[in-house]
C-alpha positions as CSV (number, residue, x, y, z in Angstrom):
1,Q,69.5,-76.6,37.5
2,P,68.2,-73.7,35.3
3,V,67.1,-71.0,37.6
4,L,65.2,-67.7,37.0
5,P,67.0,-64.5,37.1
6,D,67.2,-62.8,40.7
7,D,64.0,-61.4,41.3
8,T,62.8,-60.3,45.4
9,A,59.2,-60.5,44.5
10,A,58.9,-63.3,42.4
11,S,61.2,-65.6,44.6
12,K,58.4,-65.0,46.9
13,A,55.8,-66.2,44.9
14,P,53.2,-68.1,47.3
15,F,52.5,-71.9,46.8
16,K,49.1,-72.1,45.5
17,H,46.6,-75.1,45.8
18,G,43.4,-76.1,44.5
19,E,41.1,-79.3,43.8
20,L,40.0,-81.2,40.6
21,A,37.3,-83.9,40.3
22,Y,36.8,-86.5,37.0
23,A,33.5,-87.5,36.1
24,S,34.5,-90.9,37.6
25,G,34.6,-89.8,41.0
26,Q,38.1,-89.5,41.7
27,V,39.6,-86.0,43.5
28,V,42.8,-84.6,42.9
29,K,44.2,-82.0,45.3
30,Y,47.3,-80.3,43.4
31,L,49.7,-77.8,44.6
32,L,51.6,-75.5,42.2
33,V,55.0,-74.5,42.9
34,P,56.6,-71.5,41.2
35,G,59.1,-71.4,39.0
36,T,61.2,-69.3,41.4
37,R,61.0,-71.8,43.9
38,I,61.0,-75.4,42.4
39,W,64.3,-76.0,43.9
40,E,62.8,-75.7,47.9
41,G,62.5,-79.5,48.3
42,E,62.8,-79.0,51.6
43,R,60.4,-76.1,51.9
44,I,57.7,-78.0,49.5
45,L,57.7,-81.0,51.8
46,S,57.6,-78.8,54.9
47,T,54.6,-77.0,53.0
48,V,53.1,-80.5,52.0
49,L,53.0,-81.8,55.7
50,S,51.6,-78.4,56.7
51,P,47.9,-78.0,58.3
52,E,47.2,-75.2,56.3
53,L,47.8,-77.2,52.9
54,W,45.8,-80.8,53.2
55,G,46.2,-81.5,56.9
56,L,48.5,-84.9,55.7
57,K,50.5,-86.4,58.8
58,A,54.1,-87.5,58.1
59,P,54.3,-91.2,56.6
60,N,55.4,-93.5,58.5
61,L,57.1,-94.8,55.2
62,T,56.8,-94.1,51.1
63,V,56.7,-96.8,48.6
64,Q,57.4,-96.0,45.1
65,A,56.4,-98.2,41.9
66,M,59.3,-98.8,39.7
67,G,57.3,-100.2,36.3
68,P,58.2,-100.9,32.9
69,R,58.8,-98.2,29.9
70,G,56.3,-97.4,27.7
71,Y,52.9,-99.1,27.2
72,W,53.2,-101.4,30.8
73,P,50.9,-104.0,29.8
74,A,53.1,-105.4,27.2
75,S,56.1,-105.9,29.8
76,T,55.4,-109.9,29.9
77,E,56.4,-109.9,26.0
78,T,60.2,-109.6,27.6
79,I,60.0,-112.3,29.7
80,S,63.1,-114.8,28.6
81,D,61.4,-118.1,29.5
82,E,58.6,-118.9,26.9
83,S,57.2,-121.1,29.0
84,K,56.5,-118.4,31.6
85,K,55.0,-116.3,28.8
86,Q,52.8,-119.1,28.1
87,V,51.1,-118.8,31.3
88,W,50.4,-115.5,30.9
89,G,48.4,-116.1,27.9
90,K,48.6,-117.9,24.5
91,D,49.0,-114.6,22.5
92,K,49.8,-111.2,23.0
93,E,46.2,-109.7,23.6
94,A,45.6,-112.7,26.3
95,R,48.5,-111.8,28.1
96,E,48.4,-108.4,28.5
97,Q,44.4,-108.7,29.5
98,R,45.5,-111.2,32.3
99,F,48.8,-108.9,33.3
100,M,46.6,-106.2,33.5
101,A,43.9,-107.9,35.9
102,T,47.1,-109.5,37.9
103,M,48.7,-106.1,38.7
104,E,45.1,-104.7,39.5
105,N,44.8,-107.6,42.5
106,L,48.2,-107.4,43.6
107,G,48.7,-103.9,43.5
108,C,45.1,-103.8,45.5
109,G,47.2,-105.8,48.2
110,I,50.2,-103.4,47.9
111,L,47.7,-100.7,48.3
112,Q,46.6,-102.0,51.7
113,A,49.5,-103.3,53.0
114,V,51.0,-99.5,52.3
115,S,47.6,-98.1,53.8
116,E,47.7,-100.4,57.2
117,S,51.4,-99.3,57.9
118,G,50.6,-95.8,57.6
119,G,52.6,-94.8,54.8
120,W,52.4,-92.9,51.5
121,M,52.3,-94.1,47.7
122,F,54.7,-91.9,45.8
123,L,56.0,-91.5,42.2
124,T,57.7,-89.1,40.1
125,N,56.6,-87.7,36.5
126,A,53.0,-88.4,37.3
127,S,51.2,-90.0,33.5
128,Y,49.4,-92.9,32.7
129,F,52.4,-93.9,29.9
130,S,54.9,-95.3,32.1
131,H,58.3,-93.7,32.5
132,D,59.5,-96.7,35.1
133,H,58.8,-94.0,38.3
134,A,55.3,-93.1,36.5
135,G,53.5,-95.4,38.6
136,C,50.5,-96.1,36.2
137,V,50.7,-99.8,37.0
138,F,48.8,-99.3,40.1
139,E,46.2,-97.0,38.2
140,S,43.5,-99.7,38.4
141,A,44.6,-101.2,41.5
142,V,43.9,-97.6,43.1
143,E,40.0,-97.4,41.3
144,K,39.5,-101.1,42.9
145,Y,41.1,-100.2,46.7
146,Q,38.8,-96.9,46.7
147,R,35.8,-98.5,45.2
148,E,36.2,-101.7,47.8
149,H,37.4,-99.7,51.0
150,P,35.6,-96.0,50.3
151,G,36.8,-95.3,54.4
152,A,40.1,-96.3,53.6
153,N,43.0,-93.4,54.0
154,L,44.7,-94.2,51.0
155,I,47.4,-91.3,50.4
156,Y,48.9,-91.3,46.8
157,V,51.5,-88.4,46.5
158,G,52.7,-87.7,42.6
159,C,54.9,-85.1,40.9
160,K,54.2,-83.6,37.4
161,L,56.2,-81.1,35.5
162,N,54.5,-78.1,33.6
163,F,55.9,-78.9,30.0
164,Q,54.2,-82.5,30.4
165,L,50.9,-80.3,29.9
166,Y,52.2,-80.0,26.4
167,G,51.4,-83.4,24.8
168,E,51.6,-84.0,21.1
169,K,48.4,-86.0,20.8
170,S,46.5,-83.3,22.8
171,G,47.2,-81.2,20.0
172,A,49.6,-78.6,21.8
173,N,52.9,-77.8,20.6
174,R,55.6,-79.6,22.1
175,T,57.8,-76.7,21.4
176,F,56.5,-74.7,23.7
177,D,56.6,-71.6,21.5
178,N,52.9,-70.8,23.1
179,F,54.0,-71.0,26.4
180,D,52.7,-67.9,28.5
181,P,55.5,-67.3,31.6
182,K,52.1,-65.5,33.1
183,R,50.1,-68.7,32.6
184,P,52.4,-71.2,33.2
185,F,50.1,-73.7,34.8
186,K,47.6,-73.9,31.9
187,M,46.7,-77.5,30.7
188,H,45.7,-77.7,26.9
189,W,43.7,-80.7,26.9
190,P,40.6,-81.2,27.2
191,L,40.2,-77.7,27.4
192,P,42.6,-74.6,27.9
193,I,42.4,-74.4,31.5
194,D,44.7,-72.1,33.8
195,L,45.2,-74.1,37.1
196,E,46.4,-71.4,38.9
197,E,43.3,-69.5,37.8
198,H,41.2,-71.8,39.9
199,A,44.1,-72.3,42.8
200,V,44.5,-69.9,46.3
201,P,47.0,-69.2,48.2
202,V,48.5,-71.8,50.9
203,G,46.4,-71.2,54.1
204,E,43.2,-70.4,52.5
205,T,40.1,-72.6,51.5
206,V,39.6,-74.1,48.5
207,K,36.3,-72.7,47.2
208,Q,35.8,-74.1,43.5
209,R,36.7,-77.1,42.1
210,L,37.5,-77.9,38.5
211,L,35.5,-80.8,36.8
212,L,36.9,-82.7,34.2
213,P,35.9,-85.8,32.3
214,S,36.9,-89.3,32.6
215,M,40.3,-90.3,31.0
216,H,40.2,-93.8,31.0
217,Q,39.6,-94.4,27.2
218,L,42.1,-92.0,26.1
219,R,45.4,-93.2,27.8
220,W,47.1,-95.1,25.1
221,T,46.7,-95.0,21.3
222,R,47.3,-97.7,18.6
223,G,49.5,-96.7,15.9
224,P,49.8,-98.0,12.3
225,D,51.7,-100.9,13.5
226,G,49.6,-101.9,16.1
227,Q,52.2,-100.7,19.0
228,R,50.4,-98.5,21.7
229,D,51.8,-94.8,22.2
230,E,51.0,-92.2,25.1
231,G,47.3,-90.6,24.3
232,A,45.9,-87.5,25.1
233,A,45.4,-87.8,28.4
234,D,49.1,-87.8,29.4
235,A,49.0,-84.2,29.0
236,T,46.4,-83.5,31.9
237,I,46.4,-84.4,35.7
238,P,46.4,-88.2,36.4
239,S,43.2,-89.5,38.2
240,F,45.2,-92.2,40.3
241,V,46.9,-90.1,42.7
242,T,45.0,-88.4,45.1
243,H,47.6,-85.1,45.6
244,L,49.7,-84.2,42.9
245,I,52.8,-81.4,42.9
246,V,52.9,-79.7,39.6
247,F,56.4,-77.8,38.8
248,D,56.8,-74.8,36.7
249,T,60.2,-75.8,35.1
250,L,59.2,-74.2,31.6
251,S,59.6,-70.7,32.9
252,A,63.1,-71.5,33.7
253,L,63.7,-73.2,30.7
254,C,62.6,-70.9,28.2
255,A,64.0,-68.0,30.4
256,T,67.6,-69.5,29.9
257,G,66.8,-71.1,26.2
258,A,67.2,-74.5,27.5
259,A,63.2,-75.6,26.5
260,S,64.8,-78.3,24.4
261,Q,66.4,-80.2,27.3
262,S,63.2,-80.4,29.4
263,W,64.0,-83.9,30.6
264,Q,67.3,-82.7,31.9
265,C,65.2,-80.2,34.6
266,R,64.1,-82.4,37.2
267,P,63.1,-80.9,40.7
268,D,60.9,-83.8,41.1
269,M,63.7,-85.6,41.5
270,K,65.0,-83.1,43.9
271,F,61.9,-83.4,46.0
272,E,62.0,-87.6,45.6
273,S,65.5,-87.4,47.0
274,V,64.5,-85.2,50.3
275,L,61.1,-87.2,51.0
276,T,62.7,-91.0,50.6
277,T,65.4,-89.9,52.8
278,S,63.7,-88.1,55.4
279,M,61.0,-91.1,55.7
280,P,61.6,-94.6,55.7
281,H,61.3,-95.8,51.9
282,A,60.6,-99.0,50.0
283,A,60.1,-99.5,46.0
284,V,57.9,-102.0,44.5
285,I,59.8,-103.2,41.0
286,V,57.1,-104.2,38.6
287,G,58.8,-105.4,35.1
288,G,61.6,-102.9,35.4
289,K,62.9,-100.7,32.5
290,D,66.9,-101.1,32.5
291,R,69.5,-102.5,34.1
292,G,70.6,-98.8,35.9
293,R,66.9,-98.6,37.3
294,V,66.8,-102.0,38.4
295,L,70.0,-103.6,39.5
296,S,71.8,-100.6,40.4
297,Y,69.1,-98.5,41.7
298,S,67.6,-101.1,43.9
299,S,71.2,-102.0,45.2
300,D,71.8,-98.4,46.5
301,I,68.2,-97.9,48.2
302,A,68.9,-101.4,49.8
303,S,72.1,-99.9,50.9
304,R,70.1,-97.5,52.6
305,G,68.2,-99.8,54.7
306,C,65.3,-99.6,52.5
307,N,63.3,-102.5,51.6
308,V,62.7,-103.4,47.4
309,I,59.7,-105.7,46.8
310,V,59.9,-107.3,43.6
311,L,57.4,-108.9,41.6
312,E,58.9,-112.2,39.4
313,N,57.5,-112.7,36.0
314,T,56.5,-109.1,35.1
315,G,59.3,-108.7,33.0
316,K,62.8,-109.2,31.8
317,W,64.5,-106.9,34.2
318,A,62.5,-108.3,37.4
319,D,63.1,-111.7,36.5
320,L,67.1,-111.1,36.4
321,L,67.0,-109.3,39.4
322,C,65.2,-112.0,41.4
323,R,67.6,-114.4,39.9
324,A,70.6,-112.3,40.8
325,I,69.3,-112.3,44.6
326,R,68.6,-116.1,44.7
327,R,72.2,-116.6,43.2
328,R,73.4,-114.2,45.9
329,R,71.6,-115.9,48.8
330,R,72.8,-119.4,47.4
331,N,76.5,-118.5,47.7
332,K,76.3,-116.6,50.5
333,N,74.6,-119.9,52.3
334,K,77.0,-122.0,50.6
335,D,80.0,-120.1,52.0
336,A,78.6,-120.0,55.8
337,G,77.9,-123.8,55.5
338,V,73.8,-123.6,55.9
339,S,71.4,-125.2,53.9
340,S,69.1,-123.4,52.2
341,R,65.5,-123.8,50.8
342,D,66.7,-122.5,47.8
343,A,69.3,-124.8,46.9
344,E,68.8,-126.3,43.6
345,A,71.3,-124.4,41.3
346,E,69.8,-123.0,38.6
347,N,71.3,-122.7,34.7
348,N,72.6,-119.7,34.5
349,S,72.9,-118.3,31.3
350,D,75.6,-115.8,30.0
351,E,72.8,-112.7,30.7
352,D,72.6,-113.9,34.1
353,L,76.0,-113.6,34.9
354,D,76.7,-110.8,33.1
355,H,73.5,-109.0,35.4
356,A,75.2,-109.3,38.7
357,L,74.6,-107.1,41.5
358,P,77.2,-105.2,42.8
359,A,78.9,-106.7,45.4
360,D,78.2,-104.6,48.3
361,T,74.4,-105.3,47.8
362,D,72.6,-106.6,51.3
363,E,70.1,-108.9,49.2
364,R,68.3,-109.6,52.9
365,K,66.4,-106.3,52.0
366,Y,64.9,-107.4,49.0
367,L,61.1,-109.4,49.2
368,L,60.2,-111.6,46.0
369,F,56.9,-112.5,44.7
370,D,55.9,-114.5,42.4
371,A,53.2,-112.6,40.1
372,L,52.0,-115.9,38.6
373,V,51.5,-117.5,42.1
374,D,51.3,-115.4,44.9
375,T,47.9,-114.0,46.0
376,P,46.8,-110.3,47.3
377,D,46.6,-112.1,50.9
378,K,49.8,-113.2,50.9
379,I,51.5,-110.0,49.6
380,V,49.3,-108.0,52.5
381,S,50.6,-110.6,55.3
382,R,54.1,-110.4,54.4
383,L,54.4,-106.9,53.3
384,T,52.6,-105.7,56.1
385,K,54.9,-107.4,58.7
386,T,57.5,-105.8,56.3
387,L,56.2,-102.5,55.8
388,T,55.8,-101.9,59.5
389,A,59.3,-103.0,60.7
390,V,60.6,-100.7,58.0
391,R,60.0,-97.9,60.5
392,S,63.0,-97.3,62.9
393,G,61.8,-99.8,66.2
394,E,62.5,-96.4,68.3
395,S,59.2,-95.1,66.8
396,N,57.4,-97.9,68.4
397,E,58.7,-96.9,72.0
398,L,56.0,-96.2,74.6
399,G,55.9,-92.1,74.3
400,F,58.0,-92.0,71.6
401,A,56.5,-89.0,69.7
402,G,56.0,-86.7,72.7
403,N,59.9,-87.6,74.0
404,E,61.0,-87.1,70.6
405,K,59.0,-83.8,70.4
406,A,60.7,-82.6,73.7
407,R,64.0,-83.8,72.6
408,I,64.0,-81.6,69.5
409,K,62.7,-78.6,71.5
410,E,65.3,-78.7,73.7
411,A,68.2,-78.8,71.1
412,W,66.3,-75.7,69.2
413,L,65.8,-73.9,72.2
414,L,69.7,-74.6,72.8
415,Q,70.5,-73.4,69.2
416,A,68.4,-70.2,69.9
417,K,70.2,-69.7,72.8
418,L,73.8,-70.0,71.7
419,E,72.9,-68.3,68.8
420,H,71.5,-64.9,70.6
421,N,74.4,-65.0,73.1
422,M,76.8,-64.9,69.9
423,R,74.9,-61.6,68.7
424,I,75.6,-60.2,72.0
425,H,79.4,-60.8,72.1
426,S,79.5,-59.9,68.5
427,R,78.2,-56.6,69.4
428,W,80.7,-56.5,72.2
429,A,83.3,-57.2,70.5
430,F,82.6,-54.8,67.7
431,S,81.8,-51.7,70.1
432,M,85.3,-52.2,72.1
433,Q,87.3,-52.7,69.0
434,A,85.8,-49.8,67.4
435,A,86.3,-47.8,70.7
436,I,90.0,-49.0,70.7
437,T,90.2,-48.0,67.1
438,A,88.6,-44.7,67.8
439,I,91.2,-44.1,70.7
440,G,93.9,-44.7,69.0
441,I,92.7,-42.6,66.2
442,A,92.2,-39.4,68.9
443,T,95.5,-40.3,70.3
444,T,97.3,-39.8,67.0
445,V,95.8,-36.4,66.5
446,A,96.1,-35.1,70.1
447,I,99.9,-35.7,69.6
448,G,99.9,-33.9,66.0
449,L,98.2,-30.7,67.6
450,Y,100.5,-30.7,70.4
451,E,103.4,-30.7,67.9
452,V,102.0,-27.8,66.3
453,D,103.4,-24.5,67.8
454,D,100.5,-22.3,67.7
455,P,99.8,-20.4,70.7
456,S,95.9,-20.7,70.5
457,V,95.8,-24.5,70.7
458,Q,95.5,-25.3,74.6
459,R,99.0,-27.3,75.0
460,R,97.9,-28.6,78.5
461,Y,94.7,-30.3,77.6
462,L,96.6,-31.8,74.5
463,S,99.3,-33.2,76.9
464,A,96.8,-34.4,79.3
465,L,94.7,-36.4,76.5
466,C,98.1,-37.6,75.5
467,A,98.6,-39.1,78.6
468,I,95.0,-40.6,79.6
469,L,93.8,-41.9,75.9
470,P,96.6,-44.6,75.9
471,L,95.8,-45.5,79.4
472,L,92.0,-45.5,78.6
473,A,93.0,-48.1,75.2
474,S,95.5,-50.1,77.3
475,L,92.2,-50.6,79.9
476,L,89.8,-51.6,76.9
477,Q,92.6,-54.1,75.7
478,S,92.6,-55.5,79.2
479,L,89.4,-56.1,79.0
480,M,89.0,-57.5,75.7
481,G,91.8,-60.1,77.2
482,A,89.6,-60.5,80.3
483,F,86.1,-61.3,79.0
484,S,87.5,-62.3,75.6
485,P,84.3,-61.3,73.5
486,V,85.9,-62.5,70.0
487,S,87.1,-65.9,71.6
488,K,83.2,-66.5,73.1
489,F,81.6,-65.2,69.6
490,A,83.8,-67.7,67.2
491,H,82.8,-70.5,70.0
492,L,79.4,-69.6,70.3
493,A,78.7,-69.1,66.4
494,L,80.3,-72.5,65.7
495,G,78.4,-74.1,68.7
496,A,74.9,-72.5,67.2
497,A,75.8,-73.8,63.3
498,Q,76.7,-77.5,64.5
499,V,73.7,-77.9,66.8
500,K,72.0,-76.7,63.9
501,S,73.5,-79.3,61.6
502,T,73.0,-82.2,64.4
503,I,69.3,-81.3,64.6
504,Y,68.9,-81.8,60.8
505,K,71.2,-85.0,60.5
506,Y,69.4,-86.0,63.5
507,R,65.7,-85.5,62.1
508,A,66.6,-87.1,58.5
509,R,68.5,-90.2,60.4
510,I,71.6,-90.1,58.4
511,G,75.2,-90.5,59.8
512,Q,75.6,-91.7,63.1
513,F,72.0,-91.2,63.5
514,S,70.7,-93.8,61.1
515,P,67.7,-96.2,62.3
516,Q,69.5,-100.1,62.6
517,P,68.3,-101.9,60.2
518,A,65.1,-104.1,60.5
519,H,67.4,-107.4,60.2
520,V,69.7,-105.9,63.4
521,H,66.3,-105.1,65.4
522,A,65.1,-108.9,64.9
523,Q,68.6,-110.4,65.6
524,A,68.2,-108.0,69.3
525,S,64.9,-109.3,70.0
526,E,66.1,-112.8,69.4
527,A,69.1,-112.3,71.6
528,A,66.7,-110.6,74.5
529,G,66.8,-112.9,77.8
530,K,69.1,-115.7,76.1
531,E,72.2,-116.3,78.1
532,T,75.7,-116.7,76.8
533,G,79.1,-118.3,78.5
534,N,81.8,-116.1,78.5
535,G,84.1,-118.9,80.8
536,S,83.7,-117.0,83.8
537,G,80.1,-117.2,84.2
538,K,76.8,-116.4,82.3
539,I,75.4,-113.1,81.3
540,V,71.8,-112.0,80.1
541,V,72.1,-110.5,76.5
542,R,69.5,-107.7,76.2
543,P,68.7,-105.6,73.0
544,Q,70.8,-102.3,72.8
545,G,68.2,-98.9,73.6
546,S,67.8,-96.3,70.8
547,Q,71.2,-95.7,69.6
548,A,69.8,-92.5,67.7
549,Q,68.9,-91.1,70.6
550,A,71.9,-91.6,72.6
551,N,74.3,-90.6,70.1
552,F,72.3,-87.2,69.5
553,A,72.3,-86.6,73.1
554,A,76.3,-87.2,73.3
555,A,76.6,-84.8,70.1
556,I,74.8,-82.0,71.8
557,E,76.7,-82.6,75.1
558,A,80.2,-82.4,73.5
559,I,79.0,-79.2,71.3
560,C,78.0,-77.7,74.4
561,S,81.2,-78.3,76.2
562,G,83.0,-76.7,72.9
563,A,81.0,-73.7,72.5
564,L,81.1,-73.2,76.7
565,S,84.7,-73.8,76.8
566,D,85.8,-70.7,78.3
567,M,82.5,-69.5,80.1
568,R,79.7,-70.5,82.5
569,D,76.2,-72.0,80.9
570,S,75.1,-69.5,83.8
571,S,76.0,-66.5,82.1
572,L,74.0,-67.4,79.1
573,Q,71.0,-64.9,78.5
574,M,67.6,-66.5,77.2
575,P,66.4,-65.2,74.0
576,S,63.3,-62.9,74.6
577,A,60.1,-65.1,73.8
578,S,59.1,-62.8,70.8
């Protein structure tokens, strides 16, 4: 993580925001993150959700598209099943045209499901040329959905690194020799425009909106060999996102002499981690980039309780993943003696067997759709139900939002109370220890002066001091032992830190506060009201209450018991309102 040299003024540089519009009608709101603050993922997220910026509410879930690498319409060329490839079209051009039209229709279904579920679409590395997380596979779907649903509140949040504004196809120098650290957010195409000049600090209203021409025809170029490559539009702000976060990575890279390692500096991935672990998350795999980004990554997020939507027959890696999931499900059903709708074994090739899912993968978190068969209506129906279930069941409780706010507020008040009293006991401990030390020094000086054979020295006063000062020191030592401010300070400091840590863990829903997976809630619902025999009678099985809230209350109570082990809660002082 390359960082700029420490500079107090620079480290407090404000976030700025602005707006731009394309001639085709799309409006993109952007947030500029200065180079000294690119690694502040939590702060950036809180800024994005603040009412002073865009007025966005926290999403019920985030959905991230993962496409193939490079020119994504050619993804069907990687399909190994020649018969399936021929269904897409008789030649390469026909396959590309049908694939783009299909992704537009299916993408609209996915966008509708996400929008109706109160979620956000999200992507890192926002560009027109696919880099697996670029999200450009839904570009035409976004345009169609916004055109057909003008009143829909579609939120598509993206990230972009400022070195991406230096595209070779736009005429800018990829070696960044002309980078100006005073103007880190300068676009070089279609016109030299400084985004920061048209932005204002967060909290102020944008009064000027940039107007850019349509980039649709400049997304890709065709090389001499007929292969598609990234076009000049890749060096500008993509039109298919609604909100974009631009990170100034070049200032840190150039200052540390690491400009050639631009792709190694990824604050957008840090922000992705913060966002997708703070909110329920799902991924949509179209085609796929490689083994690591499909098999391993999908298994990792499935283990976190996230759903993974896979569009089969969109590319080699998506197809391998679908076959691996079906193979895992067949084996599990066979071991359990359960018949399966997918009971007929496929002819597994060596390639299939070499690309198995990790052993601990939860295959129940995968939803498989066939891009050649399934309709947008089917996708909307299944995804809306599934993505709604991705939300923790607790958030559907009556009055959950108000109770949650009160619960968190009480915890923060407790943390402030412990921290305030910690400071009080810290001052008392320091003052008493300083007094004991000063008395000890004064006693030593008095004894030294008493031993001096000097008629000018008032020996009777020194004799009194030598008797009184040790008594006073003993009194203070007794008070220190009776009131134990040092011990109380230590317990209160530890308690305040533990309460703060517990709040953050609870808000992030990690560890003991992780929400139960959707299939656990479903099993609990099915079990509700059913009776089971236990040999001595029948009991009614009911679903468990919210485990996260119960664990949170128990954790806070345990912390309080430890922090107040040698004092009464009534002896704590409340901090002032200020």
